[in-house]
Structure formats: C-alpha cells, structure tokens
FIMI-860323 format. One record per residue: residue number from 1; residue in three letters; x, y, z of N, C-alpha, C in turn. Coordinates in steps of 0.02 Angstrom, whole numbers. Example, Ala and Ser with C-alpha at 12.3 -4.5 7.8 and 13.67 -1.06 7.14 Angstrom:
FIMI-860323
gupa/vose/nX/nY/nZ/caX/caY/caZ/cX/cY/cZ
1/Ala/660/-284/390/615/-225/390/660/-165/390
2/Ser/642/-112/354/684/-53/357/645/2/394
END
This chain:
FIMI-860323
gupa/vose/nX/nY/nZ/caX/caY/caZ/cX/cY/cZ
1/Unk/2141/1148/1383/2083/1202/1396/2066/1187/1446
2/Unk/2008/1215/1501/1970/1198/1536/1895/1251/1516
3/Unk/1847/1193/1509/1780/1252/1496/1725/1250/1520
4/Unk/1713/1230/1590/1665/1231/1626/1707/1188/1701
5/Unk/1694/1281/1725/1722/1247/1798/1697/1274/1869
6/Unk/1709/1212/1923/1670/1227/1975/1693/1256/2018
7/Unk/1722/1330/2086/1732/1360/2115/1697/1349/2146
8/Unk/1742/1307/2221/1684/1275/2275/1726/1282/2330
9/Unk/1675/1368/2393/1692/1436/2441/1645/1407/2489
10/Unk/1630/1338/2526/1584/1350/2569/1619/1380/2664
11/Unk/1645/1441/2623/1654/1484/2709/1602/1534/2700
12/Unk/1617/1606/2736/1586/1645/2775/1600/1699/2722
13/Unk/1568/1776/2717/1531/1822/2693/1604/1841/2666
14/Unk/1661/1853/2712/1703/1876/2681/1743/1822/2658
15/Unk/1771/1796/2646/1783/1730/2617/1717/1732/2533
16/Unk/1709/1738/2515/1645/1757/2466/1684/1829/2443
17/Unk/1673/1873/2475/1731/1954/2437/1770/1963/2416
18/Unk/1823/1901/2472/1902/1918/2437/1915/1860/2418
19/Unk/1859/1833/2388/1877/1779/2320/1864/1815/2241
20/Unk/1857/1863/2227/1830/1912/2177/1934/1901/2149
21/Unk/1960/1908/2160/2044/1907/2154/2040/1833/2106
22/Unk/2056/1797/2163/2044/1721/2143/1996/1691/2061
23/Unk/1934/1721/2074/1886/1692/2017/1909/1742/1955
24/Unk/1962/1803/1985/1950/1837/1910/2017/1843/1893
25/Unk/2065/1781/1906/2132/1750/1884/2092/1669/1860
26/Unk/2056/1635/1893/2038/1586/1836/1994/1612/1767
27/Unk/1991/1676/1754/1925/1718/1691/1959/1726/1654
28/Unk/2031/1764/1702/2075/1769/1650/2142/1720/1635
29/Unk/2157/1667/1639/2198/1618/1652/2147/1558/1573
30/Unk/2062/1575/1599/2029/1527/1557/1960/1584/1529
31/Unk/1980/1618/1495/1927/1667/1448/1895/1649/1441
32/Unk/1882/1586/1391/1827/1557/1366/1802/1499/1397
33/Unk/1792/1502/1455/1771/1462/1520/1713/1484/1525
34/Unk/1668/1459/1553/1614/1451/1608/1636/1452/1670
35/Unk/1628/1505/1729/1650/1477/1777/1568/1486/1822
36/Unk/1582/1417/1878/1496/1452/1926/1542/1428/2006
37/Unk/1496/1446/2054/1533/1461/2129/1483/1405/2152
38/Unk/1510/1367/2198/1476/1354/2238/1447/1392/2314
39/Unk/1429/1365/2345/1438/1395/2419/1352/1379/2436
40/Unk/1361/1430/2506/1294/1438/2567/1245/1470/2553
41/Unk/1201/1454/2557/1140/1518/2561/1148/1559/2605
42/Unk/1185/1576/2678/1203/1625/2676/1243/1665/2643
43/Unk/1284/1637/2571/1342/1713/2559/1300/1692/2462
44/Unk/1253/1656/2445/1226/1660/2395/1215/1728/2331
45/Unk/1196/1778/2373/1164/1844/2339/1243/1871/2356
46/Unk/1290/1886/2385/1358/1900/2364/1415/1888/2341
47/Unk/1360/1805/2321/1434/1756/2264/1402/1791/2208
48/Unk/1304/1797/2222/1324/1822/2133/1351/1893/2109
49/Unk/1336/1918/2139/1414/1976/2126/1429/1999/2124
50/Unk/1495/1898/2098/1543/1920/2075/1555/1946/2014
51/Unk/1577/2024/1957/1566/1992/1918/1601/1937/1862
52/Unk/1626/1901/1881/1668/1846/1839/1647/1794/1839
53/Unk/1609/1764/1860/1557/1707/1890/1485/1726/1846
54/Unk/1503/1686/1793/1410/1654/1779/1382/1625/1793
55/Unk/1391/1595/1872/1297/1565/1905/1349/1534/1947
56/Unk/1296/1546/1982/1298/1510/2040/1265/1456/2094
57/Unk/1288/1418/2141/1252/1325/2138/1232/1332/2248
58/Unk/1183/1336/2261/1175/1323/2336/1204/1259/2352
59/Unk/1218/1246/2414/1246/1190/2461/1238/1179/2491
60/Unk/1171/1186/2516/1110/1174/2587/1159/1131/2636
61/Unk/1226/1133/2650/1240/1083/2711/1219/1070/2765
62/Unk/1200/1134/2800/1156/1137/2850/1073/1105/2861
63/Unk/1055/1088/2795/985/1071/2757/953/1032/2733
64/Unk/939/1056/2667/944/1012/2611/992/941/2593
65/Unk/1029/988/2612/1099/922/2578/1139/913/2638
66/Unk/1104/920/2706/1135/893/2776/1161/802/2767
67/Unk/1222/812/2809/1256/733/2807/1280/698/2723
68/Unk/1270/615/2748/1309/614/2673/1271/582/2622
69/Unk/1176/560/2637/1141/568/2595/1119/632/2553
70/Unk/1129/691/2565/1145/764/2564/1196/760/2502
71/Unk/1247/740/2531/1319/787/2477/1322/732/2443
72/Unk/1273/655/2430/1265/604/2370/1209/659/2328
73/Unk/1182/688/2352/1120/711/2345/1159/781/2286
74/Unk/1214/811/2327/1229/881/2300/1263/838/2205
75/Unk/1314/773/2228/1380/785/2216/1306/749/2137
76/Unk/1257/725/2116/1220/693/2086/1192/751/2033
77/Unk/1173/832/2076/1178/887/2042/1213/913/1990
78/Unk/1276/910/2042/1350/922/1998/1363/890/1927
79/Unk/1339/841/1917/1367/776/1894/1357/808/1838
80/Unk/1263/820/1835/1219/830/1796/1265/900/1751
81/Unk/1287/955/1790/1322/976/1763/1385/997/1716
82/Unk/1431/922/1710/1467/887/1675/1539/947/1696
83/Unk/1574/963/1746/1596/1016/1756/1666/981/1725
84/Unk/1695/1053/1700/1767/966/1716/1833/1001/1741
85/Unk/1820/1041/1787/1872/1062/1829/1823/1105/1896
86/Unk/1875/1062/1957/1822/1108/2021/1896/1115/2047
87/Unk/1890/1179/2079/1937/1250/2126/1900/1254/2202
88/Unk/1943/1205/2233/1908/1181/2298/1946/1239/2322
89/Unk/1907/1285/2369/1983/1328/2411/1970/1338/2465
90/Unk/1928/1310/2487/1929/1299/2555/1983/1243/2594
91/Unk/1987/1228/2658/2050/1182/2690/2002/1116/2693
92/Unk/1964/1117/2737/1895/1098/2725/1906/1021/2690
93/Unk/1873/957/2707/1877/920/2633/1817/899/2642
94/Unk/1758/949/2647/1708/931/2620/1685/949/2532
95/Unk/1717/998/2523/1731/1022/2497/1757/948/2392
96/Unk/1829/965/2409/1853/915/2397/1813/832/2380
97/Unk/1798/828/2410/1733/759/2435/1699/729/2423
98/Unk/1648/834/2392/1587/838/2315/1602/829/2257
99/Unk/1662/828/2264/1693/858/2168/1747/778/2173
100/Unk/1775/783/2202/1759/660/2215/1705/626/2197
101/Unk/1647/645/2211/1597/585/2200/1547/635/2155
102/Unk/1568/711/2141/1521/731/2077/1560/701/2006
103/Unk/1622/681/2031/1664/646/1951/1689/709/1906
104/Unk/1683/751/1958/1715/802/1908/1814/774/1879
105/Unk/1833/783/1843/1887/756/1806/1953/786/1842
106/Unk/1946/846/1835/2008/872/1857/1990/932/1935
107/Unk/2033/905/1970/2031/925/2072/2091/970/2110
108/Unk/2087/1027/2099/2124/1062/2120/2081/1093/2197
109/Unk/2172/1070/2250/2110/1104/2320/2181/1062/2358
110/Unk/2161/1110/2423/2223/1113/2487/2233/1036/2499
111/Unk/2311/1068/2505/2357/946/2522/2296/972/2630
112/Unk/2264/982/2663/2260/987/2713/2197/921/2740
113/Unk/2193/917/2805/2141/866/2825/2139/820/2793
114/Unk/2166/795/2764/2116/709/2725/2118/730/2655
115/Unk/2106/796/2645/2058/813/2566/2122/830/2520
116/Unk/2164/813/2516/2208/781/2477/2162/693/2445
117/Unk/2168/684/2472/2119/607/2433/2124/633/2388
118/Unk/2057/679/2401/2013/678/2342/2029/726/2292
119/Unk/2087/732/2270/2107/800/2236/2165/780/2196
120/Unk/2138/789/2095/2194/773/2057/2261/806/2067
121/Unk/2239/883/2101/2316/935/2124/2299/949/2173
122/Unk/2362/971/2212/2353/994/2259/2402/1036/2285
123/Unk/2397/1079/2318/2449/1126/2361/2458/1133/2407
124/Unk/2521/1182/2452/2561/1159/2521/2466/1182/2549
125/Unk/2443/1170/2618/2423/1208/2653/2466/1234/2690
126/Unk/2516/1264/2673/2535/1331/2721/2525/1376/2743
127/Unk/2517/1415/2826/2485/1481/2801/2562/1466/2865
128/Unk/2606/1474/2887/2666/1499/2915/2669/1559/2914
129/Unk/2629/1579/2862/2696/1665/2865/2655/1706/2842
130/Unk/2607/1755/2886/2552/1795/2889/2536/1838/2817
131/Unk/2498/1807/2767/2498/1855/2738/2430/1864/2716
132/Unk/2374/1935/2667/2338/1926/2662/2319/1877/2642
133/Unk/2228/1866/2657/2193/1817/2604/2196/1807/2568
134/Unk/2195/1881/2516/2196/1860/2452/2255/1858/2409
135/Unk/2310/1871/2435/2363/1840/2438/2368/1764/2443
136/Unk/2369/1735/2475/2352/1688/2496/2307/1646/2438
137/Unk/2236/1664/2431/2231/1639/2383/2251/1649/2291
138/Unk/2291/1664/2287/2340/1668/2257/2354/1651/2243
139/Unk/2393/1616/2293/2461/1599/2288/2441/1544/2276
140/Unk/2404/1522/2288/2362/1441/2286/2353/1400/2240
141/Unk/2306/1480/2188/2287/1473/2127/2372/1476/2090
142/Unk/2436/1498/2079/2487/1484/2073/2496/1416/2025
143/Unk/2490/1412/2107/2519/1294/2111/2510/1298/2036
144/Unk/2466/1290/2022/2425/1258/1940/2424/1328/1893
145/Unk/2477/1368/1892/2493/1400/1839/2407/1457/1824
146/Unk/2385/1458/1875/2318/1499/1863/2325/1601/1925
147/Unk/2340/1641/1851/2356/1691/1907/2331/1757/1846
148/Unk/2322/1813/1917/2317/1884/1885/2372/1928/1930
149/Unk/2345/1989/1868/2376/2065/1891/2379/2096/1935
150/Unk/2299/2078/1965/2246/2091/1994/2215/2112/2039
151/Unk/2250/2111/2114/2226/2085/2143/2176/2125/2211
152/Unk/2119/2186/2153/2076/2204/2208/2013/2174/2177
153/Unk/1964/2198/2225/1919/2205/2261/1850/2221/2216
154/Unk/1787/2179/2227/1748/2198/2179/1666/2157/2178
155/Unk/1634/2189/2162/1531/2172/2171/1523/2215/2125
156/Unk/1488/2175/2108/1422/2202/2048/1365/2210/2071
157/Unk/1331/2270/2067/1245/2299/2113/1213/2312/2053
158/Unk/1193/2244/2061/1129/2262/1993/1066/2335/2006
159/Unk/1058/2320/1948/978/2384/1923/957/2380/1992
160/Unk/919/2307/1974/886/2298/2028/880/2316/2083
161/Unk/946/2291/2090/957/2315/2184/951/2349/2198
162/Unk/978/2438/2156/975/2508/2190/925/2516/2180
163/Unk/890/2473/2139/789/2511/2136/747/2483/2206
164/Unk/760/2423/2212/772/2372/2287/774/2431/2332
165/Unk/836/2448/2344/860/2481/2407/838/2540/2400
166/Unk/821/2603/2343/807/2672/2378/734/2636/2365
167/Unk/688/2592/2343/594/2569/2389/614/2578/2457
168/Unk/660/2536/2491/662/2551/2570/676/2608/2602
169/Unk/719/2616/2539/769/2689/2594/696/2735/2611
170/Unk/657/2752/2554/607/2797/2552/557/2808/2647
171/Unk/539/2788/2656/527/2779/2728/546/2787/2783
172/Unk/622/2764/2754/645/2776/2824/724/2822/2817
173/Unk/670/2884/2785/709/2920/2770/781/2940/2772
174/Unk/808/2885/2738/860/2874/2718/921/2945/2686
175/Unk/969/2967/2711/990/3036/2656/1031/2977/2601
176/Unk/1028/3013/2544/1050/2998/2476/1138/2966/2503
177/Unk/1176/3032/2519/1244/3012/2496/1294/3035/2560
178/Unk/1309/3030/2597/1362/3043/2631/1319/3042/2706
179/Unk/1343/2977/2738/1325/2960/2799/1406/2907/2842
180/Unk/1405/2909/2906/1433/2854/2937/1387/2817/2943
181/Unk/1426/2756/2947/1380/2684/2962/1421/2635/3000
182/Unk/1367/2623/3049/1436/2582/3120/1436/2535/3103
183/Unk/1461/2469/3099/1414/2373/3121/1447/2366/3174
184/Unk/1430/2353/3237/1464/2343/3301/1464/2269/3305
185/Unk/1427/2247/3265/1424/2164/3310/1453/2125/3287
186/Unk/1491/2077/3288/1524/2005/3252/1496/1958/3278
187/Unk/1536/1893/3229/1511/1811/3252/1494/1791/3296
188/Unk/1535/1827/3351/1555/1771/3420/1527/1875/3459
189/Unk/1548/1863/3526/1529/1915/3604/1608/1927/3584
190/Unk/1638/1927/3571/1722/1948/3555/1760/1960/3525
191/Unk/1712/1959/3478/1714/2007/3421/1676/2064/3402
192/Unk/1625/2079/3456/1586/2127/3465/1571/2195/3471
193/Unk/1606/2259/3470/1600/2312/3503/1561/2347/3563
194/Unk/1583/2345/3616/1505/2361/3662/1472/2423/3671
195/Unk/1393/2407/3671/1369/2452/3686/1359/2520/3700
196/Unk/1401/2543/3769/1433/2574/3789/1481/2637/3765
197/Unk/1546/2572/3710/1567/2623/3688/1538/2662/3583
198/Unk/1508/2591/3575/1489/2611/3516/1415/2666/3526
199/Unk/1417/2718/3618/1333/2751/3583/1384/2777/3587
200/Unk/1457/2808/3654/1464/2877/3655/1549/2900/3584
201/Unk/1530/2860/3549/1547/2863/3468/1497/2913/3444
202/Unk/1439/2849/3448/1393/2939/3396/1370/2965/3439
203/Unk/1387/3018/3491/1351/3059/3544/1413/3088/3525
204/Unk/1466/3090/3528/1540/3130/3500/1537/3155/3462
205/Unk/1528/3093/3378/1538/3133/3322/1472/3156/3303
206/Unk/1400/3154/3339/1372/3206/3314/1367/3286/3340
207/Unk/1419/3282/3384/1460/3357/3412/1517/3373/3358
208/Unk/1568/3339/3297/1614/3367/3294/1572/3423/3209
209/Unk/1613/3480/3176/1598/3482/3144/1582/3430/3068
210/Unk/1544/3479/3044/1554/3434/3003/1499/3364/2995
211/Unk/1433/3348/3075/1425/3289/3068/1398/3246/3011
212/Unk/1396/3201/2997/1350/3172/2953/1284/3108/3016
213/Unk/1252/3114/2927/1187/3047/2990/1200/2974/3024
214/Unk/1212/2965/3050/1249/2902/3062/1182/2852/3071
215/Unk/1206/2784/3050/1167/2711/3027/1185/2678/3070
216/Unk/1142/2615/3116/1184/2563/3127/1152/2476/3083
217/Unk/1187/2472/3070/1182/2381/3032/1205/2344/3042
218/Unk/1159/2297/3066/1200/2229/3081/1100/2164/3045
219/Unk/1125/2104/3082/1076/2055/3059/1005/2077/3102
220/Unk/951/2012/3076/881/2061/3128/894/2016/3190
221/Unk/915/1980/3185/962/1960/3269/983/2021/3302
222/Unk/1004/2021/3289/1077/2107/3316/1019/2185/3336
223/Unk/923/2177/3342/906/2215/3318/886/2249/3408
224/Unk/886/2196/3467/867/2227/3530/955/2258/3542
225/Unk/990/2210/3528/1086/2281/3539/1062/2332/3502
226/Unk/1072/2336/3469/1061/2405/3404/1009/2464/3452
227/Unk/960/2424/3473/923/2484/3462/908/2505/3540
228/Unk/967/2456/3591/986/2493/3642/1031/2546/3632
229/Unk/1100/2513/3581/1115/2579/3584/1114/2616/3541
230/Unk/1068/2642/3496/1035/2720/3486/978/2725/3549
231/Unk/963/2702/3585/933/2727/3661/974/2784/3673
232/Unk/1020/2734/3714/1099/2771/3751/1102/2824/3707
233/Unk/1138/2811/3639/1138/2907/3586/1090/2925/3578
234/Unk/1046/2926/3587/966/2964/3572/967/2995/3484
235/Unk/954/2914/3461/978/2900/3395/905/2877/3368
236/Unk/889/2875/3316/809/2892/3314/812/2796/3283
237/Unk/745/2760/3292/737/2708/3261/750/2699/3236
238/Unk/748/2754/3184/722/2713/3082/805/2742/3044
239/Unk/863/2739/3125/940/2730/3112/970/2685/3127
240/Unk/903/2638/3126/930/2556/3157/909/2535/3111
241/Unk/969/2499/3064/929/2459/3015/952/2377/3021
242/Unk/918/2342/3072/934/2284/3074/896/2250/3040
243/Unk/941/2197/2998/863/2165/2938/826/2190/2913
244/Unk/846/2251/2887/823/2297/2855/828/2290/2786
245/Unk/913/2270/2759/909/2279/2680/938/2216/2686
246/Unk/949/2191/2618/984/2117/2591/1065/2155/2587
247/Unk/1101/2073/2576/1189/2112/2591/1204/2158/2502
248/Unk/1154/2150/2461/1181/2158/2408/1133/2234/2396
249/Unk/1077/2235/2451/1073/2313/2477/1120/2365/2502
250/Unk/1152/2313/2578/1177/2340/2601/1256/2359/2573
251/Unk/1280/2333/2525/1325/2371/2468/1300/2408/2456
252/Unk/1248/2435/2413/1214/2510/2380/1231/2567/2465
253/Unk/1217/2502/2513/1187/2576/2599/1300/2630/2587
254/Unk/1333/2545/2601/1422/2598/2598/1447/2598/2533
255/Unk/1419/2607/2491/1449/2606/2444/1442/2694/2413
256/Unk/1376/2698/2447/1376/2770/2448/1393/2821/2507
257/Unk/1408/2805/2586/1413/2809/2625/1507/2824/2631
258/Unk/1508/2887/2675/1567/2938/2678/1621/2878/2724
259/Unk/1587/2820/2755/1651/2794/2822/1589/2732/2833
260/Unk/1607/2680/2847/1616/2608/2896/1631/2626/2936
261/Unk/1616/2607/3011/1648/2606/3049/1632/2527/3072
262/Unk/1692/2473/3053/1681/2372/3110/1698/2343/3121
263/Unk/1658/2291/3168/1730/2253/3184/1692/2214/3128
264/Unk/1765/2131/3120/1783/2103/3073/1704/2052/3064
265/Unk/1691/2104/3005/1646/2057/3010/1637/2080/2929
266/Unk/1585/2050/2914/1558/2035/2825/1540/2122/2819
267/Unk/1505/2149/2823/1517/2215/2789/1573/2223/2783
268/Unk/1627/2237/2844/1680/2261/2827/1725/2232/2775
269/Unk/1711/2196/2741/1733/2163/2682/1707/2176/2632
270/Unk/1602/2204/2634/1589/2231/2561/1597/2303/2530
271/Unk/1585/2319/2622/1626/2403/2590/1717/2401/2545
272/Unk/1761/2363/2582/1810/2374/2543/1811/2372/2439
273/Unk/1742/2329/2454/1744/2274/2398/1696/2357/2355
274/Unk/1655/2385/2374/1597/2448/2343/1664/2518/2367
275/Unk/1711/2521/2381/1776/2584/2379/1733/2618/2430
276/Unk/1722/2596/2485/1682/2629/2563/1751/2643/2591
277/Unk/1788/2705/2612/1813/2701/2690/1854/2665/2729
278/Unk/1822/2610/2736/1830/2571/2821/1893/2613/2878
279/Unk/1845/2606/2943/1872/2596/2985/1878/2548/3030
280/Unk/1944/2467/3068/1906/2411/3070/1937/2385/3097
281/Unk/1895/2387/3155/1917/2348/3234/1947/2295/3255
282/Unk/1987/2240/3263/1969/2198/3281/1998/2152/3340
283/Unk/1992/2094/3354/1980/2083/3392/2024/2020/3383
284/Unk/2004/1957/3386/2016/1902/3396/2042/1873/3316
285/Unk/2015/1902/3259/2043/1908/3212/2142/1935/3200
286/Unk/2148/1940/3150/2224/1955/3110/2208/1972/3079
287/Unk/2260/2070/3070/2193/2115/3004/2274/2114/2973
288/Unk/2328/2087/3011/2373/2055/2942/2335/1985/2860
289/Unk/2306/1932/2910/2235/1923/2870/2196/1951/2840
290/Unk/2161/1945/2889/2088/2001/2848/2066/2065/2851
291/Unk/2126/2116/2868/2083/2186/2856/2101/2186/2797
292/Unk/2080/2285/2788/2040/2318/2745/2120/2321/2698
293/Unk/2124/2326/2651/2176/2381/2616/2166/2417/2576
294/Unk/2142/2444/2591/2143/2544/2542/2154/2595/2565
295/Unk/2164/2659/2532/2227/2723/2546/2207/2740/2607
296/Unk/2135/2751/2641/2131/2764/2674/2082/2743/2733
297/Unk/2091/2678/2724/2081/2613/2773/2125/2625/2847
298/Unk/2074/2618/2900/2122/2599/2969/2100/2554/2992
299/Unk/2144/2518/3007/2143/2479/3089/2178/2489/3133
300/Unk/2120/2447/3193/2115/2482/3260/2126/2399/3283
301/Unk/2186/2417/3323/2174/2294/3365/2242/2344/3427
302/Unk/2226/2335/3463/2274/2334/3566/2363/2269/3540
303/Unk/2390/2306/3540/2478/2297/3490/2473/2201/3502
304/Unk/2490/2169/3477/2503/2110/3479/2589/2072/3482
305/Unk/2595/2018/3490/2655/1964/3499/2703/2016/3405
306/Unk/2746/2034/3426/2765/2037/3363/2791/1968/3312
307/Unk/2806/1916/3361/2822/1853/3318/2762/1803/3330
308/Unk/2728/1816/3320/2645/1766/3332/2594/1786/3326
309/Unk/2591/1879/3303/2524/1899/3341/2472/1875/3341
310/Unk/2471/1865/3400/2423/1803/3483/2434/1907/3494
311/Unk/2363/1910/3522/2357/1956/3567/2341/1928/3630
312/Unk/2318/2007/3677/2320/1984/3751/2274/1971/3757
313/Unk/2250/1889/3811/2211/1844/3831/2174/1892/3851
314/Unk/2137/1939/3833/2092/1989/3865/2029/2006/3803
315/Unk/1943/2041/3817/1918/2055/3820/1942/2116/3758
316/Unk/1995/2106/3734/2037/2169/3697/1984/2219/3668
317/Unk/1949/2210/3629/1929/2270/3594/1886/2290/3616
318/Unk/1891/2295/3708/1824/2355/3740/1865/2390/3759
319/Unk/1941/2385/3750/1998/2427/3798/2008/2503/3713
320/Unk/1984/2470/3685/1992/2517/3585/1936/2578/3611
321/Unk/1955/2650/3675/1927/2671/3673/1858/2730/3601
322/Unk/1812/2753/3608/1803/2774/3560/1862/2844/3508
323/Unk/1872/2892/3569/1928/2951/3555/1977/2901/3485
324/Unk/1975/2846/3506/2017/2828/3448/2003/2817/3369
325/Unk/1941/2790/3385/1887/2776/3364/1858/2834/3293
326/Unk/1838/2906/3369/1811/2955/3305/1886/2987/3289
327/Unk/1945/2982/3315/1998/3022/3274/2015/2985/3215
328/Unk/1970/2917/3208/2010/2880/3143/1957/2896/3087
329/Unk/1902/2921/3115/1844/2945/3067/1886/3018/3055
330/Unk/1869/3035/3104/1879/3102/3077/1944/3133/3022
331/Unk/1978/3062/3054/2061/3103/2985/2043/3038/2920
332/Unk/2003/3009/2913/1965/2988/2846/1968/3036/2807
333/Unk/1884/3062/2853/1866/3127/2817/1888/3164/2801
334/Unk/1937/3223/2826/1967/3248/2788/1997/3263/2732
335/Unk/2036/3202/2744/2086/3166/2698/2031/3141/2639
336/Unk/1962/3138/2641/1928/3129/2585/1896/3178/2540
337/Unk/1890/3249/2602/1850/3306/2604/1935/3319/2513
338/Unk/1976/3311/2540/2051/3367/2518/2040/3338/2438
339/Unk/2033/3257/2466/2063/3239/2355/1977/3256/2320
340/Unk/1921/3273/2333/1860/3276/2320/1886/3378/2309
341/Unk/1926/3392/2324/1917/3490/2307/1983/3477/2240
342/Unk/2017/3422/2274/2083/3397/2176/2062/3420/2142
END
C-alpha cells in the first residue's frame, strides 16, 4: 500500500483541471496516502485548488530547473521527499526520467516516446479512439487498478482567494453576481476569436432583454487586443480584466458568472470545475477530447471529417458568426433561469 504518492503533470492549465478525477481516484484507492503534484510554475496556483492534493511542488523546466543539471537538481529534491510511487500523467518522457533519477521505487506511466525505459509499470499510449481527456486519464489509471466512480471536476476556492478577489473588485465596480464573461484569446492565433466578431457579440448582447454586464478576460499580454475589442464595442475599460486577477481569482469570477464564452483555453476548463455554463468555440482542438461536459454547456465548431475528426484547413474559428454565439448564450440563460424558478 502506497503512503507517499507523487503525481507528475507538466502540461497546461486545462490538463491540471482535468486531472482532478484522476487524483480523486488515487485518493480513493489509497485513502491513507499523502498525494503531492509536481507541476510547472504556470499551473501551480490551479493545482493547489485540487481538493485531493496535500502539496504541490514546482518543476521550473524553463528556468531554475532547465536542462540536465536542472533535472538532476529536481531529482535530488524529490529523493529527499521519499516518495514510494510516482504517477506520470504525460506522454513526454521528462516526468518519467525525473522519477527514475529520484529513485522512486514504483513508477507508473505511459509507454510513449521511449519513456517506458524509466518506468516500472506502463499503460499503452493508444489514443486511436477519441475519448474525453478525463476518461483517458481514468482509463490510464485503471491499468494499475486505480479507480473512481466520480468523473466530475472540482476546484476548492480558499477564503483568502475570495477575499483578495473582492478587494480587487471594489475599484472596478464589478458586478457581485450575474454577468457574461468573454475569453476570446487562445494560446495561438488560430485558437483566438477575432476582434470584430467579439465586439459584435458584445454589441448584440447589450441589446437583448435582460442583458448582463460583460467582462473580457485574458492575460496581461492580451490587454492591447482586448482593449481594441472594448473600443469597438463601446465597453468601459474597467470591463477589460487582462492580468487583473490571478487564475484562482478568475475561478471566483467564473463561479459567480451566468455564462462564459471562451475559445479552447484554460478558463473554459476552470469554468467547468466551478459549475459556470460554457459556450466553448473550437478551432484546432477536438471537443470530443477537450470539450465541456456540463448539462447546459454548448460547443461551437465547424463540421469535421466524421471519421478522423479533422477540421477544414481554414481559419475556421473566424467563420463562426456572432449570431450563433449569441443564440447559444441566450439558450443557456433561458434554461438556467427556468431551473432557478423551479
């Protein structure tokens, strides 16, 4: 029976949110174990919101822990923690190599990219049949008899995050509850919604019955682009929240929002974990793997090849008109309002 487990997940924000059921499976299978996650600086704050983790460690693979020497330094730190099981959640072999260097006695992971050399037990890296990423992770763990019946997402919002969000919100005149949040910026250009489409959506939504305040979210690097949208839509600059809040504080904003309209990026996954309905717009990603699963969530994407799931070789996200997005938002608001009355 394992007592000190290390989960290694060195991927992006969405991957960390979608790993909550996998960590729950570890917690339920080994209820007396201490569970720690090793992740990258970008995702540390979100990992700390996983209710089934006891601790989070940082692998700064592009900074302090860069290169072979950095990997050896990281392995030495892990060795001091005396983990008895490492679960490597990524296909890339870096995590498996670090676990091997750290001399963790049991090392589970994927037989992918030659990473199996560093592992004591492997699962096949077969993704030929598209399944949601949560299910992919649970199937991976089932190979090692690690299971759960609960595939739901969850994030714990600490009281200090609630407080810091409220303090930052005061000078912005942020609505306490009931708003539409837009996240048009993806990690790459093809994943981003155009300024013209986003501005038109804001303009059209403002004219609808029961319109809510609209807020734009993104990173500090997205601010210039989001300000362009705000100017086109005649939206007050205080409604541009670019780098204003930390990721955990964004979770509070989304929890209290009526709807999030987002491209395929981190906040869309955070919204699902705090039960905010999502209209998610896909370009290069596959919604069968990365899409939302809530009762009221809506996926907008251009038609794909039914056999492969491939998209047309175009800037397809630009062809999704604001009318389609607005209709999806209105449908969600109508359904959730009806449920509140029941």
